Every structure is written in structure tokens, then in C-alpha cells.
C-alpha positions as CSV (number, residue, x, y, z in Angstrom):
1,M,1.3,16.3,6.6
2,G,2.9,14.2,3.9
3,F,5.2,11.3,4.8
4,N,7.1,13.1,7.6
5,N,10.4,11.3,8.1
6,D,14.2,11.8,8.4
7,G,14.8,11.2,4.8
8,L,15.8,8.4,2.3
9,D,19.4,8.2,3.5
10,R,18.3,7.6,7.2
11,F,15.7,5.1,6.0
12,V,18.2,3.0,4.1
13,A,20.7,3.1,6.9
14,N,18.0,2.0,9.5
15,V,17.0,-1.0,7.2
16,R,20.7,-2.0,6.7
17,S,21.3,-1.9,10.4
18,S,18.2,-4.0,11.2
19,R,18.9,-7.4,12.8
20,A,15.6,-8.9,12.0
21,R,16.8,-10.7,9.0
22,R,14.2,-13.6,9.1
23,L,11.2,-11.3,8.8
24,V,9.5,-10.5,5.6
25,L,10.2,-6.7,5.0
26,G,7.8,-4.4,3.2
27,L,9.4,-1.1,2.3
28,N,7.0,1.7,1.3
29,I,7.9,4.5,-1.2
30,G,5.9,7.6,-2.0
31,K,6.5,11.0,-3.5
32,N,7.7,14.1,-1.6
33,A,4.8,16.5,-0.6
34,A,6.6,19.3,-2.4
35,T,7.0,17.4,-5.8
36,P,4.5,18.3,-8.3
37,I,2.1,15.5,-9.3
38,E,3.5,15.6,-12.9
39,R,7.0,14.7,-11.6
40,A,5.8,12.1,-9.1
41,L,7.4,9.4,-11.1
42,D,10.9,10.9,-10.5
43,D,10.4,10.5,-6.6
44,Y,9.1,6.9,-7.1
45,L,12.0,5.9,-9.3
46,A,14.6,7.5,-6.8
47,G,12.9,5.5,-3.9
48,L,12.8,2.3,-5.9
49,R,16.5,2.5,-7.0
50,R,17.6,3.3,-3.4
51,V,15.6,0.5,-1.6
52,Y,15.9,-2.2,-4.2
53,P,19.3,-3.5,-3.1
54,L,18.0,-3.8,0.4
55,L,15.8,-6.7,-0.6
56,V,18.1,-8.5,-3.0
57,D,19.3,-11.0,-0.4
58,R,16.2,-11.2,1.9
59,S,12.5,-11.8,1.7
60,G,10.5,-8.7,1.1
61,Y,8.6,-6.5,-1.2
62,I,8.3,-2.7,-2.2
63,A,5.0,-1.0,-1.6
64,V,4.1,1.8,-3.9
65,N,1.9,4.2,-1.9
66,I,-0.3,6.2,-4.3
67,S,-3.3,6.5,-1.9
68,S,-2.3,8.3,1.4
69,P,-4.8,11.1,1.9
70,N,-2.1,12.9,3.9
71,T,-0.1,14.1,0.9
72,K,-1.9,16.6,-1.1
73,G,-2.9,15.4,-4.6
74,L,-1.2,12.0,-4.2
75,R,-4.5,10.1,-5.0
76,Q,-4.5,11.6,-8.4
77,L,-2.0,8.9,-9.3
78,Q,-4.8,6.4,-9.1
79,G,-6.4,8.1,-12.2
80,G,-6.3,6.4,-15.6
81,A,-3.4,8.2,-17.4
82,E,-1.5,9.0,-14.3
83,L,-1.7,5.4,-13.0
84,T,-0.6,3.8,-16.3
85,A,2.4,6.2,-16.7
86,L,3.6,5.6,-13.2
87,L,3.2,1.8,-13.4
88,K,5.0,1.7,-16.9
89,G,7.8,3.7,-15.5
90,L,8.2,1.5,-12.5
91,R,7.9,-1.7,-14.6
92,T,10.8,-0.5,-16.9
93,A,13.0,0.6,-14.0
94,R,12.4,-2.8,-12.0
95,K,13.3,-4.7,-15.0
96,K,16.7,-3.0,-15.2
97,L,17.2,-3.4,-11.4
98,A,16.4,-7.1,-11.6
99,D,18.9,-7.7,-14.4
100,E,21.5,-5.8,-12.4
101,H,21.0,-7.5,-9.2
102,G,19.9,-10.9,-10.3
103,R,16.7,-10.9,-8.3
104,R,13.1,-9.7,-9.2
105,V,11.9,-7.8,-6.1
106,P,8.0,-7.9,-5.8
107,L,6.1,-4.7,-6.2
108,A,2.8,-4.2,-4.5
109,V,0.5,-1.1,-5.1
110,K,-1.4,0.4,-2.2
111,I,-4.9,1.9,-3.1
112,A,-7.5,4.0,-1.4
113,P,-10.9,2.8,0.1
114,D,-12.6,5.9,-1.2
115,L,-12.4,4.9,-4.9
116,D,-15.8,4.5,-6.6
117,D,-16.7,0.9,-7.3
118,D,-16.6,1.5,-11.0
119,E,-12.9,2.5,-10.9
120,L,-11.8,-0.7,-9.4
121,P,-12.0,-2.8,-12.7
122,R,-9.8,-0.2,-14.5
123,I,-7.2,-0.2,-11.7
124,A,-7.2,-4.0,-11.5
125,E,-6.5,-4.1,-15.3
126,A,-3.8,-1.5,-15.1
127,L,-1.9,-3.5,-12.2
128,A,-2.2,-6.8,-14.0
129,A,-1.0,-5.4,-17.3
130,N,2.1,-3.8,-15.8
131,D,3.5,-6.8,-14.0
132,V,2.6,-5.6,-10.4
133,D,2.9,-8.5,-7.9
134,A,0.2,-7.6,-5.5
135,V,-2.4,-4.9,-4.5
136,I,-2.7,-3.6,-0.9
137,A,-6.4,-2.8,-0.1
138,T,-6.7,-0.4,1.5
139,N,-5.1,2.8,2.9
140,T,-6.8,5.1,5.3
141,T,-10.1,6.9,4.5
142,L,-11.3,10.4,4.2
143,A,-14.9,9.3,5.0
144,R,-16.2,10.2,8.4
145,D,-19.5,8.1,8.4
146,G,-18.2,5.8,11.2
147,V,-17.2,8.7,13.6
148,A,-19.9,11.2,12.7
149,G,-20.7,13.5,15.7
150,L,-17.7,12.3,17.8
151,P,-15.0,14.7,19.1
152,H,-12.2,15.5,16.5
153,A,-14.3,13.7,13.7
154,D,-13.6,16.6,11.4
155,E,-9.9,16.8,11.7
156,A,-7.8,16.4,8.5
157,G,-6.0,13.3,7.5
158,G,-6.8,9.6,6.9
159,L,-9.0,7.7,9.4
160,S,-7.9,4.2,10.3
161,G,-9.2,1.5,12.5
162,A,-12.6,-0.1,13.0
163,P,-14.6,2.6,11.1
164,L,-12.6,1.6,7.9
165,K,-13.3,-2.2,8.2
166,A,-16.6,-2.6,6.1
167,R,-15.4,-0.4,3.1
168,S,-11.9,-2.0,3.2
169,T,-13.4,-5.3,3.0
170,E,-15.8,-4.4,0.2
171,V,-12.8,-3.2,-1.9
172,V,-11.0,-6.4,-1.2
173,R,-13.9,-8.4,-2.4
174,L,-14.5,-6.3,-5.6
175,L,-10.8,-6.3,-6.4
176,A,-10.4,-10.0,-5.9
177,C,-13.5,-10.6,-8.2
178,H,-12.1,-8.3,-10.9
179,L,-8.5,-9.7,-10.7
180,G,-9.7,-13.4,-10.9
181,G,-6.4,-14.6,-9.3
182,A,-4.1,-12.5,-11.6
183,L,-2.3,-11.2,-8.5
184,P,-2.9,-11.5,-4.7
185,V,-4.9,-8.9,-2.6
186,I,-3.4,-8.0,0.7
187,G,-6.3,-6.9,3.0
188,V,-5.8,-4.2,5.5
189,G,-8.2,-1.9,7.3
190,G,-9.9,-2.2,10.6
191,I,-8.7,-5.7,11.6
192,M,-9.2,-5.6,15.4
193,S,-9.7,-9.3,15.9
194,G,-8.9,-12.8,14.4
195,D,-12.5,-12.8,13.1
196,D,-11.8,-9.6,11.2
197,A,-8.8,-11.0,9.6
198,A,-10.8,-14.1,8.6
199,E,-13.4,-11.8,7.1
200,K,-10.7,-10.2,4.9
201,I,-9.5,-13.6,3.7
202,A,-13.1,-14.8,3.0
203,A,-13.5,-11.7,0.9
204,G,-10.7,-12.7,-1.3
205,A,-7.4,-11.5,0.5
206,A,-4.4,-13.8,0.3
207,L,-2.6,-11.9,3.2
208,V,-3.6,-9.3,5.7
209,Q,-1.8,-6.4,7.4
210,L,-2.3,-5.0,10.9
211,Y,-1.8,-1.4,12.0
212,S,-4.4,0.1,14.4
213,G,-5.2,-3.3,15.9
214,I,-1.7,-3.6,17.1
215,I,-2.1,-0.4,19.1
216,Y,-5.4,-1.4,20.7
217,R,-4.8,-5.2,21.1
218,G,-1.0,-5.5,21.1
219,P,1.0,-8.3,19.5
220,A,-1.4,-10.9,20.8
221,L,-3.6,-10.0,17.9
222,V,-1.1,-11.5,15.5
223,G,-1.3,-15.0,17.1
224,E,-5.3,-14.6,17.2
225,C,-5.3,-13.8,13.5
């Protein structure tokens, strides 16, 4: 699977040609599926350097995706030594880019819902220690509890939508508790109604994101939230 797309050059061109200048833009970067995990930082740095100029004169942030279950081995980057090395590398590169362009573009790190609860304090500490500006909780899940027995329940890849909601909200709550306001939590996962969005905020999220809910509910869901 991986992050199937037409490549970084096309991505940059698409953003540059966008006329939606008033919108807050989140640009996701991740490693190539074929890149060994020990060289992952090289890919993230390449992505960071290319997309950074796109956000110098507009509102937005760069999302560092280390949690997609669709790229083999990617979630290893959430481990202790791997995460620290990645974040330190990105922090150093972002500082140089900020000096060069005269603007500090925010970085957000996107984590998985399938982490053990006892891993979250370590991740929270690493994010805060490396000047990360936000954490996005969460990506899709490998768990199939919410769809057990249904057709296609055992297919590969991340599961999104309503079956993800409860675990995602719990991760938001635990992260917000561990961070203690050090950086904002962006809640995402299974938001299918305005009440679901409010639940994420009540759990400690400062912002929410919508994905599957837009498919099932359409843009009216935004207004409802």
C-alpha cells in the first residue's frame, strides 16, 4: 500500500496552484514505502524542505505521519530511540528553515491509536522536548473489534470511521492529561456527528479533523460540529 501518489514534485505543484488561499493548510509528509526504516529521516527531511516554503506566506502546518499502518514498518518510528532521532533531526532542520524563510512553520506529529497506554507518556515527553507544536490523535487502526464478523473485516490496512471513535477519544484524553497543556491535541477518528466532535473536545482536544464523516455525512457535518 504505502502512500500512493504522483510524487513530491506534483504535490508541490498542486499546492502552488491552489486558489484556496484563506484556508488553513495541513501538509502531510511521510517516508517512501521502499525506504529502509533506518533511513526514514532522510525522506522526512526531503519532504520538510520541499513543503516548508509553501507555508511561509499562508496559514498552515506540516503533519509528520509516523503512524499509518499502510506503510510497512512505519510505526516503528514511534519507538523510543527512533522517535527521538526523528524529532531531533526535524527540529534542527526546521530551525534552519525558519531562519532562512523568516517564519517558523508549525509541526504536528500524527500517532497511532494502537499504542499501549503506557507508551503515551513517553511519546508526550518526546514531543514536548523537541519543540513539536501539536499532536494529531489518531491515525487509523489495525484493530478489528468493531467490525468482527462483518464482510471484509479481515482485509489489510487501517480501519477508520465509527469503529475507531472510542479508542481515538481515549488516546486524546490520555495524551491531554500527560501533556498538561504543553501542546495542543488535534482529535481525529470516528467523528460522525457534532456530538462526536464535542466528545473529542471534552476529552482534551483543542481542534478536530474530519475524514470518514465527510464521506457519510457530507460537508454539512462541518457546520454541525
